[in-house]
N, C-alpha and C positions, 0 to 999 in steps of 0.2 A: 531631630528637628530639621525642617527644611532650611537650606542655605538661601539667605536673601542677599540681593545686591541692590545698589542704588544707582540709577541712571541719572546723571546730573546734566541738565541743559542749562543754558544761560538764563532761562526764564522759568523753567519748571523742573521738577524732579519726580522720579517714578521708582517706588519700591516694588521689586518683583522677585519671585522665586527664580533662582538661577536655573536656566534651561527652559524657562517658559517663554511665551510670546508676550512681549510688553506692548500694550496698546497705548501709544503716546498721542500727543496733540498733533503730531506731524506724520503719523503712520505707525505701523507695526514694526517691532524689532525682535528678531530671534536671538535669545541670549544664551544659546547652548554653548557657544564658543567664547563667552564673555570672560575676561580676566581682569582682576583688580588692577587699576592703573591704565587699562587699555581703553580704547574708544570704539564705539559702535555708531553706525550711521542709519538714519531714516531719511531717505531722499538726500537732500543736501545739508541736512541738519546733523550736527555732531553731538554725541552724548559720552561723557566720561563715566567709566565704571569705577565705583568706589565701594568700600565696605560701609554699610549704614551705621550711624551712631544710634545710641539709645533713644534719642529724640526722634530720629527718622522712624524707628520701629514703633514708638509710642503713637506717633501720628497715624500710623496704619491700624493700630488696635481699635477694636470696636468698643463702644461705650454703652453701659446700661444705666449709668448714673452720672451726675455732675462730678467732674474730676478736680483734683488739686492741680492747678495749672503749673507749668514749669517755672513761671515767674515767682510763684509762691514756694514751690518745693525748693528752689535754689536758695531761698532765705533760710531754710532749715540748715543747709550746709554752712552758710555764711555766719550764722549765729551760734550754732552748737559746735561746729568744728567736726562733725561726723566724718569718720574716715574708715579705712580698711580694717576689718576685724571687729567692728562694732556689732552688737547684738540688739535688735530692735523689735518692738511690738507695734503693729499698725492695726488700728481698729476702725471698722467702717470701711472695708476695702473698696466698696463701690465697684469700679471697673478695674482696680488694681494698679492704677497709674502711679500712685505715690509709693506703694510697696516695690514696684519695679524700679522706680527712680532710686530709692534707697538701696536696693540690692546692687545696682550698678555702682554705687559709691562704696558700700562695705566690702564688695568682692567676695570671692570664694572663702576667704578667711572669716567672714562674718556670717550673720544669719538675720533674716526678716521673717517674723511670724505674723501673718496677716489674718485677721478675724472678720468674717462676714456672716451675718445671721441669715440673710435671704439666700435661698438655694439657687435661684436664677442668677443672682449677682455672683455668688460663689463659683458657679460653673463658668461664667464669663471670665472671672479673674484667673482661673486655672488655665484657660485657653490663651489669655493675653500673656501670662507669665511664661508659658511654653513658647509662644511665638517670639518673645524677646530673649529667650535663651538663658533665663535665670531660674529655671526650675530646681536647680541644685542649691540655690541660695534662699529662695522664698518658699516657706511652708504655709500653704493656704488651708485655713480651717473654717468649716461651716459651723460656727459656734459663736456664742456671746463671749466677748473678751472678759467678762466678769469671771469666766471659768478658766482663764488662762493659768498655766502652771509653770511658766518660764520665769526664772529669777536671775538676778545678776545682770539686768538689762541696762543698756547704756542710753537708750532713747525710746520713749513711747510717744506715738502720734495718734490722736483721736479726732475723727471726723464723723461725729455721730450726735444724735439727740441725747440729751441727758448726760453729756460728758462730765458736767460739773458734779454729778452725783457719784462718780467713781474715782475722783481724784485721790481719795484716801486709799482705795484698793490698789490703784496703780503705783502709788508710792511704795507699797510693799515689794513690788517687783523690780524697782530701780536700784541700781548701784548708788552708793553715796556720791553725789556730784553728777548723777545722771539727769537727763533732760526730759521734760514733759512738754509736748506741743499740742495745743488744741486749735483745730481749724473750724471756723463757723462763719456763715454769711451774716450773722446777726450779732450786733454789739451787746444786746441784752444777755445773750448766753455768755459772752466773754467777761462781762462784769461779774457774773456768778462764778465763773471759772477762776478769776483772779482772787475772789474772796476765799474760795476753797483752797487755792494754792497757798495763800497766806496762813490759813489755819493748819495746813498739813506739813509745814516745815519747808516750803520752797522759798528760794530767794532769787534774785536777779530776774524778777518778773517784769516782762514787758509785752505790750500788745502793739502789733504793727498791721499796716495795710500797705500793699505794694500795687502801684499802678504803672502801666507801661504804655508809652505813646510813641509811635514811630514818626520820623520826620521824612519829608520828601524834598529832594533837591533836583531840579530840572531846569536847564536853560538859564542858569544863574539866579534862579528864584528858589528860596528855601523856606519851608514852613511846615508846621506839624500837620499830619493827616487829620481829617475831621473825625476820625474814629480811632479807637485803640482798645487795648485790653485794660479796662478800668477796674472798678470794684468787682472782685470775685469773692473775697472772704477776708475776715480778720484772722490773725494768728496770735495766740498768746503763748509765750515761752516762760518756763520756770525751771530752775535747777534745784535739785534736792540738796538741801543744806543740813537739815536736822532729820536724820533717819531714826524715828522713834522706835 
């Protein structure tokens, strides 16, 4: 996998392959001699060289479908307590952003099996996974999650049409106490998901929406920006209580 570095400026940042020429807003920078923690110059402007975070890498990944935003993905961590060593199934890979995010959390001790039926999306997921350096953690499958054969799973995430129809099937693959999370932009689907979770022995069911708005402070005047990352999707969480 190519080594990526991040050039941090006070106003902008640039993710580039180490050794390449970075085309910045103030001119080109040759990164062949770049060292983490060092500084590079473009004219009179200074750039700090740092190791990119998983968010920096995800921002560079190409998209083929709507993604689960970091503001939503972070709620999965906060509510389920997912940690190193967890085994996860992710269905409806899309561009692979959620699978990559989860892989960063579970680490090499864990595993993420991500399912995508569309061949073109599947190919993009594989490339994004490789770029983010989690190919040894994420196993990408060009298949319907209904055919999954992984058991003893700690977390299942579904971002797909008809998710409510496979709640019972996914229950079979979860460990007792394991979590099921369904993401959808439409509340009508989440109502059906909740009903199915209740039927299938899940407890601690909750549906949330997360909105994010940045504030601006300049010259002694502070106010929210007129735009923000508002509604992207609802997430319903359930924890398997009764393993039938």
